[in-house]
C-alpha positions in Angstrom: -8.1 -9.5 32.7 -8.7 -7.8 36.2 -7.2 -4.5 36.3 -6.4 -2.2 40.3 -6.4 1.0 37.7 -9.3 2.3 35.4 -7.1 4.5 33.6 -4.8 1.4 33.2 -7.6 -0.8 32.1 -8.8 2.0 29.7 -5.3 2.3 27.6 -4.9 -1.4 27.6 -8.5 -1.6 25.7 -7.3 1.3 23.5 -3.6 -0.1 22.5 -5.1 -3.5 21.8 -7.6 -2.3 19.3 -3.9 -2.0 17.1 -4.0 -4.9 14.6 -2.2 -8.1 15.8 -2.1 -6.5 19.4 -3.7 -8.4 22.2 -4.7 -7.6 25.5 -1.5 -9.6 27.3 0.8 -7.5 24.6 -0.8 -4.1 24.9 -0.9 -4.7 29.3 3.3 -5.3 28.3 3.4 -2.1 26.4 1.3 0.2 28.4 3.1 -0.8 31.5 6.2 -0.3 29.8 5.4 3.4 29.0 4.6 3.9 32.5 8.3 2.9 33.3 9.5 5.6 31.0 9.9 9.5 31.9 6.8 11.4 31.0 8.6 13.0 28.1 9.2 9.8 26.1 5.2 9.1 26.4 4.5 12.9 25.6 6.8 12.9 22.4 4.8 9.5 21.5 1.0 10.9 21.7 2.1 14.1 20.0 3.6 12.2 17.2 0.9 10.2 16.7 -1.8 13.2 17.1 0.3 15.3 14.8 0.4 12.4 12.0 -3.9 12.1 12.3 -4.2 15.4 11.8 -1.6 16.7 9.2 -1.1 13.6 7.2 -2.5 13.8 3.5 -3.0 11.6 0.7 -0.9 12.5 -2.7 -3.2 14.4 -5.3 -1.5 12.1 -7.8 -0.8 9.1 -6.9 -3.1 8.7 -3.7 0.2 7.6 -1.7 0.5 9.1 1.9 2.5 12.1 2.2 3.2 15.4 4.7 2.3 17.4 1.2 -0.2 17.8 -1.2 2.3 16.3 -3.8 4.3 13.3 -2.7 8.3 13.3 -2.9 8.0 10.6 -5.8 5.7 12.4 -7.9 7.3 15.5 -7.5 10.7 14.0 -8.7 11.4 14.9 -11.7 14.3 11.9 -12.5 11.4 9.6 -12.0 9.9 8.6 -15.0 6.4 9.7 -15.3 5.0 7.3 -17.9 5.6 4.1 -16.0 3.2 3.5 -13.5 3.2 0.6 -10.9 -0.4 0.0 -9.4 0.0 -1.1 -5.6 -2.7 -1.6 -3.1 -1.4 0.6 -0.1 1.7 2.5 1.1 3.3 -0.6 2.2 3.7 -2.0 -1.1 5.1 1.6 -2.4 7.9 1.4 0.4 8.6 -2.4 -0.2 9.0 -1.6 -4.3 11.3 1.4 -2.7 13.5 -0.7 -0.5 14.6 -2.7 -3.8 15.9 0.1 -5.8 15.0 -1.5 -8.7 12.0 0.7 -9.9 12.1 4.6 -11.4 9.0 4.9 -12.1 5.8 6.2 -10.3 3.5 4.6 -8.4 -0.5 4.9 -8.0 -2.3 3.3 -4.5 -5.5 1.6 -5.0 -6.1 2.1 -1.3 -7.3 -2.2 -1.2 -8.6 -4.5 -3.5 -11.9 -5.4 -4.9 -13.2 -8.1 -2.5 -17.1 -8.5 -2.4 -16.9 -10.7 0.7 -15.6 -7.8 2.4 -18.0 -5.6 1.0 -15.3 -3.7 -1.4 -16.2 -2.8 -4.8 -14.2 -0.9 -7.7 -16.2 2.3 -6.6 -14.5 2.4 -3.0 -11.1 2.2 -4.9 -9.2 4.7 -6.6 -9.6 3.2 -9.9 -11.4 5.9 -12.1 -8.5 8.5 -11.5 -5.9 5.7 -12.5 -7.9 5.2 -15.8 -8.5 8.7 -16.1 -4.7 9.2 -16.1 -4.1 6.4 -18.7 -6.7 8.2 -21.2 -4.9 11.3 -20.9 -2.1 9.6 -23.1 0.8 10.4 -20.9 1.2 7.2 -19.6 3.4 4.3 -21.6 3.0 1.7 -19.2 1.0 -0.1 -16.3 2.8 -2.6 -14.2 0.2 -4.5 -12.0 1.7 -5.1 -8.4 -0.9 -6.3 -6.3 -0.4 -9.6 -4.3 -1.0 -12.7 -5.7 -4.8 -13.6 -3.9 -8.0 -14.3 -5.7 -9.0 -10.5 -4.7 -5.5 -9.0 -6.2 -6.4 -10.9 -9.7 -9.7 -10.0 -9.7 -8.8 -6.0 -9.2 -6.0 -6.6 -12.0 -8.1 -7.9 -14.6 -11.1 -5.1 -14.0 -8.8 -2.5 -14.3 -7.1 -4.2 -17.2 -10.7 -4.3 -19.1 -11.0 -0.6 -18.6 -8.0 0.3 -20.1 -7.3 -2.6 -22.6 -8.3 -0.4 -25.6 -5.5 2.1 -25.1 -2.1 2.0 -26.6 -0.2 1.2 -23.5 2.1 -1.4 -22.1 0.3 -3.8 -19.2 2.5 -5.5 -17.3 2.5 -7.7 -14.2 5.3 -8.8 -11.5 6.9 -12.1 -12.6 5.5 -14.6 -10.5 8.6 -14.9 -8.1 6.3 -13.9 -5.6 4.8 -16.8 -4.4 0.9 -17.2 -5.3 -1.0 -15.6 -1.8 2.3 -13.6 -0.9 1.8 -10.3 0.4 4.3 -7.7 -1.6 5.5 -6.3 2.0 6.9 -9.5 3.0 8.7 -10.3 0.0 12.3 -10.4 0.3 14.1 -7.2 -1.6 16.1 -9.0 -3.7 12.9 -11.4 -4.8 10.8 -8.3 -5.3 13.5 -6.5 -7.1 13.9 -9.1 -10.0 10.2 -9.5 -10.1 9.8 -5.9 -11.3 12.8 -6.1 -13.8 11.8 -9.1 -15.2 8.0 -8.0 -15.1 5.7 -9.8 -18.0 3.0 -8.8 -20.2 -0.4 -8.6 -18.4 -2.1 -11.0 -20.9 0.4 -13.8 -19.9 -0.3 -13.6 -16.4 -3.9 -14.6 -16.7 -3.8 -16.6 -19.9 -1.3 -19.1 -18.1 -4.0 -19.5 -15.4 
């Protein structure tokens, strides 16, 4: 792709680093920004810089937050004894959109995937195990996607906490094997949370 401007080329190259954005799409987006008032582009760039500089991870659940403790964890109306274990913030958003879950979350920050070089030590697993061993948790809901990596991660965590006197459950298989939670419709996802099953059943039947 030939560019008449080095500035344009650099902007397109940077934009194309985003997931799902190829060079042609990046060029279309950059040209769109050029047509907008300078103030709009300035607002966009300032918002991105401010987000990158100031965004935090909740000290309790590792969800993305503007403050040290996220709104969900600081909400006293939530059931803090029920913890839903998810991969990342997209899963929190997907489950929250169902309006069916009133517990709290624990964001792992990924899934165990030896092929990708991701091991248990690179995820927020130890803090989760410590929460369970503290005795303040009554139920852990495994809500990772139904993939080999998700199931491996679920089982690894289960082995770490199976001796603790808590309920372990997983979302019902209304979510198809291989599906990511963020792409599930709200009704199906909501039902899978409400109709969750004992975790032992989820791997005994596999």
